[in-house]
N, CA, C and O of each residue as an XYZ file, in Angstrom:
492
protein
N      88.338     91.505     86.211
C      87.941     93.208     86.673
C      88.931     94.014     87.085
O      89.936     93.472     87.544
N      88.872     95.313     87.021
C      89.526     96.051     88.135
C      88.468     97.167     88.916
O      87.566     97.669     88.245
N      88.586     97.434     89.990
C      87.733     98.514     90.449
C      88.958     99.487     90.862
O      89.928     99.076     91.499
N      88.766    101.153     90.321
C      89.373    101.997     90.811
C      89.062    103.028     91.554
O      88.005    103.632     91.373
N      90.105    103.439     92.672
C      89.449    104.626     93.410
C      90.464    105.745     93.735
O      91.620    105.642     94.146
N      89.793    106.746     93.470
C      90.951    107.759     93.221
C      90.665    108.480     94.842
O      89.739    108.189     95.598
N      91.579    109.322     95.042
C      91.578    110.004     96.234
C      92.428    110.866     96.575
O      93.480    110.269     96.802
N      92.589    112.435     96.804
C      93.690    113.280     97.320
C      93.710    114.665     96.775
O      94.486    115.616     96.864
N      92.334    114.387     96.052
C      91.837    116.188     95.457
C      91.244    116.895     96.840
O      90.921    116.587     97.988
N      91.302    117.789     96.160
C      91.081    118.959     97.260
C      91.057    120.142     96.239
O      91.001    120.254     95.014
N      91.143    121.158     97.564
C      91.556    123.087     97.332
C      92.751    122.920     97.507
O      93.367    122.214     98.305
N      93.254    124.011     96.257
C      95.011    123.984     96.584
C      95.253    125.842     95.780
O      95.017    126.492     94.761
N      95.685    125.909     96.727
C      96.064    127.840     96.570
C      97.355    127.351     94.908
O      98.162    126.439     94.726
N      96.914    128.493     94.101
C      97.973    128.221     93.236
C      99.261    128.576     93.286
O      99.536    129.682     93.752
N     100.091    127.880     92.909
C     101.176    127.768     93.250
C     101.808    126.158     94.140
O     102.942    125.720     94.338
N     100.789    125.788     94.397
C     101.026    124.326     95.419
C     100.905    123.513     94.737
O     100.881    123.384     93.514
N     100.776    122.586     95.994
C     101.028    121.178     95.277
C      99.935    120.110     96.366
O      99.610    120.216     97.548
N      99.559    118.958     95.144
C      98.784    117.443     95.627
C      99.434    116.509     94.984
O      99.999    116.386     93.897
N      99.175    115.755     96.103
C      99.355    114.316     95.764
C      98.315    113.382     95.741
O      97.895    112.983     96.827
N      97.537    112.714     94.108
C      96.177    112.013     93.938
C      97.154    110.682     93.915
O      98.343    110.582     93.613
N      96.278    109.786     94.312
C      96.264    108.426     94.786
C      95.403    107.726     93.596
O      94.689    108.491     92.948
N      95.400    106.470     93.274
C      94.485    105.233     92.859
C      94.832    104.332     93.391
O      96.019    104.174     93.674
N      93.822    103.399     93.712
C      94.014    102.362     94.410
C      93.286    100.970     93.954
O      92.119    100.760     94.284
N      94.005    100.069     93.210
C      93.248     99.089     92.500
C      92.617     98.245     93.061
O      92.506     98.343     94.283
N      91.979     97.111     92.348
C      91.545     95.678     92.916
C      92.312     94.961     93.425
O      92.053     94.430     94.504
N      93.710     94.717     92.632
C      94.803     94.307     92.853
C      95.387     92.970     91.814
O      96.556     92.676     91.564
N      93.918     92.212     91.262
C      94.510     91.626     90.427
C      95.092     91.332     88.867
O      94.357     91.464     87.888
N      96.386     90.951     88.771
C      97.643     91.405     87.717
C      97.766     93.095     87.542
O      98.059     93.594     86.455
N      97.475     93.983     88.876
C      97.857     95.209     88.551
C      99.031     95.595     87.696
O      99.215     96.633     87.061
N     100.016     94.197     87.861
C     101.016     94.971     87.278
C     101.161     95.167     85.946
O     101.941     96.017     85.516
N     100.082     94.042     84.796
C      99.969     93.864     83.636
C      99.624     95.285     83.470
O     100.491     95.963     82.918
N      98.397     95.960     83.879
C      98.035     97.208     83.722
C      98.667     98.558     83.014
O      99.609     98.824     83.760
N      98.653     99.178     82.360
C      99.065    100.391     82.287
C      98.370    101.502     82.832
O      97.236    101.802     82.456
N      99.128    102.255     83.882
C      97.935    102.828     84.168
C      98.035    104.991     83.791
O      98.983    105.760     83.631
N      96.870    105.131     83.800
C      96.650    106.269     83.536
C      96.225    107.828     84.265
O      95.054    107.850     84.646
N      96.718    108.638     84.415
C      95.958    109.990     84.912
C      94.832    110.717     83.407
O      95.240    110.888     82.258
N      93.983    110.896     83.715
C      92.909    111.986     82.730
C      92.384    112.950     83.599
O      92.298    112.824     84.820
N      91.930    114.207     82.736
C      90.871    115.068     83.972
C      90.327    115.729     82.732
O      90.525    115.566     81.527
N      89.486    116.625     83.534
C      88.276    117.188     82.204
C      88.193    118.218     82.981
O      88.360    118.180     84.200
N      87.971    119.054     82.423
C      87.449    120.566     83.261
C      85.985    120.691     82.732
O      85.545    119.919     81.880
N      85.078    121.949     83.415
C      83.726    122.002     83.482
C      83.742    122.370     81.943
O      84.515    123.302     81.724
N      82.904    121.746     80.487
C      82.520    122.440     79.373
C      83.921    122.005     78.954
O      84.458    123.051     78.591
N      84.615    121.205     78.843
C      86.018    120.913     77.725
C      85.621    119.574     77.485
O      84.541    119.041     77.743
N      86.668    119.088     76.939
C      86.837    117.300     76.729
C      88.160    116.811     77.832
O      89.024    117.463     78.418
N      87.825    115.323     77.777
C      88.616    114.765     79.239
C      90.028    115.036     77.749
O      89.952    115.081     76.521
N      91.158    115.153     78.739
C      92.709    115.104     77.938
C      93.509    113.832     78.891
O      93.101    113.303     79.925
N      94.619    113.609     78.223
C      95.844    112.522     78.511
C      96.529    113.821     79.934
O      96.502    115.037     79.744
N      96.956    113.314     80.963
C      97.568    113.998     81.709
C      98.468    113.134     82.069
O      99.277    113.893     82.604
N      99.175    111.466     82.217
C      99.890    111.097     82.617
C      99.669    109.805     82.609
O      98.495    109.468     82.762
N     100.799    108.627     82.418
C     100.958    107.353     82.006
C     101.734    106.632     82.332
O     102.713    106.774     81.599
N     101.938    105.651     83.279
C     103.308    104.616     83.249
C     103.255    103.111     82.660
O     102.294    102.962     81.905
N     103.901    102.184     82.794
C     103.888    101.264     82.355
C     103.559    100.092     83.649
O     103.437    100.332     84.850
N     103.492     99.094     83.114
C     102.593     98.125     84.205
C     104.309     98.055     85.116
O     104.129     97.883     86.321
N     105.272     98.121     84.867
C     107.159     97.501     85.690
C     106.592     99.174     86.254
O     107.047     99.126     87.397
N     106.158    100.051     86.191
C     107.344    101.683     86.087
C     108.260    102.124     85.648
O     108.750    103.126     86.170
N     108.971    101.396     84.251
C     109.685    102.173     83.879
C     109.637    102.761     82.776
O     110.687    102.939     82.159
N     108.674    103.109     82.370
C     108.150    103.768     81.203
C     106.988    104.809     81.818
O     105.921    104.325     82.195
N     107.245    106.381     81.917
C     106.308    107.107     81.773
C     106.370    108.259     80.709
O     107.239    108.581     79.898
N     105.033    108.802     81.031
C     104.608    109.580     79.645
C     103.665    110.601     80.069
O     102.640    110.407     80.723
N     104.126    111.743     79.619
C     103.037    113.055     80.102
C     102.650    113.655     79.238
O     103.246    113.454     78.180
N     101.500    114.670     79.212
C     100.836    115.683     77.903
C     101.972    116.977     78.448
O     102.582    116.938     79.516
N     102.048    117.904     77.594
C     103.505    118.863     77.568
C     103.160    119.657     78.158
O     104.024    120.525     78.280
N     101.770    119.982     78.925
C     101.518    120.555     80.030
C     102.034    120.141     80.804
O     102.843    120.923     81.303
N     101.987    119.000     81.322
C     102.348    118.350     82.352
C     103.844    118.215     82.868
O     104.148    118.091     84.055
N     104.607    118.250     81.953
C     105.654    117.749     81.684
C     106.906    118.733     82.502
O     107.206    119.639     81.724
N     107.594    118.822     83.610
C     108.341    119.694     84.874
C     107.165    119.408     85.718
O     107.185    118.197     85.934
N     106.270    119.890     86.228
C     105.334    119.946     86.822
C     104.671    118.223     87.898
O     104.782    118.174     89.123
N     104.150    117.242     87.191
C     103.855    116.360     87.052
C     104.308    115.158     87.346
O     104.710    114.622     86.313
N     104.476    114.244     88.604
C     105.137    112.867     88.232
C     104.194    111.982     88.203
O     103.156    112.151     88.844
N     104.394    111.004     87.523
C     103.180    109.424     87.731
C     104.396    108.683     88.405
O     105.592    108.633     88.117
N     103.587    108.088     89.484
C     104.572    106.811     89.838
C     103.299    105.723     90.699
O     102.214    105.997     91.211
N     103.932    104.647     90.569
C     102.719    103.292     91.216
C     103.953    102.767     92.594
O     105.126    103.030     92.859
N     103.066    102.068     93.079
C     104.161    100.959     93.770
C     103.006     99.699     93.674
O     101.871     99.768     94.146
N     103.503     98.697     93.046
C     102.894     97.620     92.756
C     102.607     96.317     93.897
O     101.814     95.396     93.705
N     103.385     96.488     95.002
C     103.366     96.502     96.070
C     101.933     96.542     96.403
O     101.093     95.666     96.608
N     101.912     97.842     96.395
C     100.425     98.491     97.117
C      99.276     98.277     96.105
O      98.105     98.412     96.461
N      99.564     97.996     95.037
C      98.520     98.440     93.722
C      98.007     99.450     94.173
O      96.903     99.462     94.717
N      98.873    100.617     93.981
C      98.526    102.572     93.768
C      99.585    102.473     92.835
O     100.536    101.725     92.607
N      98.891    103.870     92.214
C      99.283    104.469     91.245
C      99.185    105.864     91.744
O      98.148    106.165     92.336
N     100.210    106.851     91.577
C      99.923    108.272     92.273
C     100.179    109.473     90.911
O     100.737    109.144     89.864
N      99.856    110.337     91.078
C     100.282    111.539     90.528
C     100.828    112.746     91.334
O      99.962    113.572     91.622
N     101.913    112.982     91.700
C     102.201    114.496     92.503
C     102.474    115.477     91.584
O     103.317    115.546     90.690
N     101.390    116.419     92.056
C     101.056    117.546     91.288
C     101.548    118.903     91.860
O     101.037    119.287     92.912
N     102.618    119.756     91.179
C     103.772    120.709     91.756
C     102.931    121.691     91.068
O     101.985    121.439     90.323
N     103.685    123.599     91.626
C     103.166    124.338     90.827
C     101.720    124.255     90.140
O     101.562    124.502     88.944
N     100.729    123.904     90.961
C      99.358    123.694     89.852
C      99.299    125.258     90.045
O      99.827    126.019     90.855
N      98.243    125.474     88.723
C      98.156    126.576     88.139
C      96.211    126.454     87.960
O      95.557    125.443     87.705
N      95.662    128.010     88.229
C      94.033    127.496     88.252
C      93.569    126.651     86.990
O      92.803    125.690     87.051
N      94.146    127.152     85.848
C      93.625    126.169     84.659
C      93.904    124.197     84.885
O      93.080    123.464     84.338
N      94.761    123.726     85.476
C      94.691    122.722     86.196
C      93.374    122.183     87.226
O      93.467    121.121     87.842
N      92.334    122.936     87.300
C      91.181    123.022     88.051
C      90.204    121.748     87.181
O      89.535    122.177     86.241
N      90.142    120.664     87.394
C      89.175    119.423     87.016
C      89.326    118.720     87.944
O      89.947    118.771     89.006
N      88.330    117.656     87.158
C      88.205    116.600     87.937
C      89.326    115.437     87.440
O      89.343    115.127     86.249
N      90.240    114.820     88.369
C      91.064    113.843     87.706
C      90.459    112.259     87.936
O      89.937    111.838     88.969
N      90.681    111.525     86.692
C      90.435    110.217     86.660
C      91.439    109.400     86.678
O      92.403    109.749     85.998
N      91.508    108.525     87.184
C      92.127    107.275     86.986
C      91.929    106.078     86.043
O      90.795    105.609     85.948
N      92.844    105.599     85.407
C      92.738    104.614     84.174
C      93.105    103.660     84.061
O      94.224    103.690     84.575
N      92.863    102.443     83.597
C      93.723    101.399     83.678
C      93.582    100.747     81.795
O      92.540    100.730     81.138
N      94.585    100.410     81.453
C      94.554     99.728     80.114
C      95.582     98.127     80.256
O      96.793     98.040     80.456
N      94.782     97.250     80.109
C      95.944     96.032     80.164
C      96.821     96.018     78.703
O      96.691     96.376     77.532
N      97.956     95.248     79.733
C      99.166     95.248     78.593
C      99.942     96.536     77.945
O     100.838     96.423     77.109
N      99.312     98.150     78.618
C     100.259     98.434     77.565
C      99.814     99.875     78.073
O      98.880     99.811     78.872
N     100.236    101.072     77.813
C     100.009    102.387     77.919
C      99.218    102.770     76.753
O      99.391    102.178     75.688
N      98.240    103.849     76.882
C      98.127    104.953     75.812
C      97.846    105.901     75.585
O      96.731    105.827     76.102
N      97.897    107.128     75.111
C      97.269    108.401     74.897
C      95.780    108.868     75.408
O      95.360    109.734     76.176
N      95.230    107.899     74.625
C      93.685    107.824     74.436
C      92.720    107.350     75.199
O      92.698    106.145     75.447
N      91.687    108.267     75.740
C      90.825    107.654     76.892
C      89.747    106.650     76.400
O      88.994    105.955     77.082
N      89.878    106.760     74.788
C      89.018    105.493     74.638
C      89.570    104.104     74.831
O      89.044    103.099     75.308
N      90.812    104.325     74.315
C      91.843    102.797     74.576
C      91.653    102.471     76.144
O      91.900    101.300     76.430
N      91.361    103.085     76.925
C      91.324    102.614     78.581
C      89.801    100.987     79.173
O      88.576    100.900     79.093
N      90.684    100.275     79.582
C      89.353     99.061     80.310
C      88.730     99.674     81.256
O      87.510     99.830     81.209
N      89.343    100.035     82.076
C      88.650    100.334     83.322
C      88.951    102.219     83.471
O      89.856    102.784     82.857
N      88.009    102.907     84.376
C      88.230    103.578     85.094
C      87.090    103.753     86.466
O      85.997    103.268     86.759
N      88.338    105.031     87.269
C      87.580    105.589     88.039
C      86.363    106.322     88.485
O      85.903    106.586     87.374
N      85.590    106.793     89.262
C      85.046    107.648     89.715
C      85.695    109.142     89.631
O      84.903    110.083     89.572
N      87.102    109.410     89.622
C      86.998    110.809     89.418
C      87.557    111.469     91.028
O      86.923    110.931     91.936
N      88.376    112.285     91.431
C      88.015    113.526     92.130
C      88.560    114.696     91.840
O      89.303    115.106     90.948
N      87.969    115.216     92.900
C      87.961    116.935     91.896
C      89.423    117.526     92.528
O      90.011    116.965     93.453
N      89.712    118.274     92.123
C      90.803    119.154     92.386
C      90.823    120.308     91.813
O      90.643    120.605     90.632
N      91.112    121.107     92.953
C      90.241    122.715     92.790
C      91.270    123.720     92.737
O      91.260    123.982     93.939
N      92.225    124.549     92.221
C      93.310    125.507     92.402
C      92.521    126.869     92.253
O      91.695    127.060     91.360
N      92.832    127.715     93.135
C      92.297    128.793     93.772
C      93.507    129.758     93.377
O      94.596    129.702     93.949
N      93.129    130.891     92.063
C      93.870    132.088     92.227
C      94.257    133.212     93.331
O      94.984    134.156     93.023
């Protein structure tokens, strides 16, 4: 079992930055691919970024490339996403998710989910 808790959301102006954190319960953390998804009101949940268990491989949705950076610190059982050049369309609830053994682009492939943290980008 993996318990995930996101933090770092809040209100930021367009063009600003935020760093989100996701703290995991810890057992076999490095065996899980870690992911960020987001969901805006009235829209489907979408993939944001993923990172392999070792941190060697990262993946991003096209709209995030060059702006968002995912990283992890396995010694701290924590995954991060640094979000720069934020736009109003980035406003959403951001969710941390874990998949045992690999990464995946699809939300239905996740084994565990956090409850989310709200990011609001003002124009």
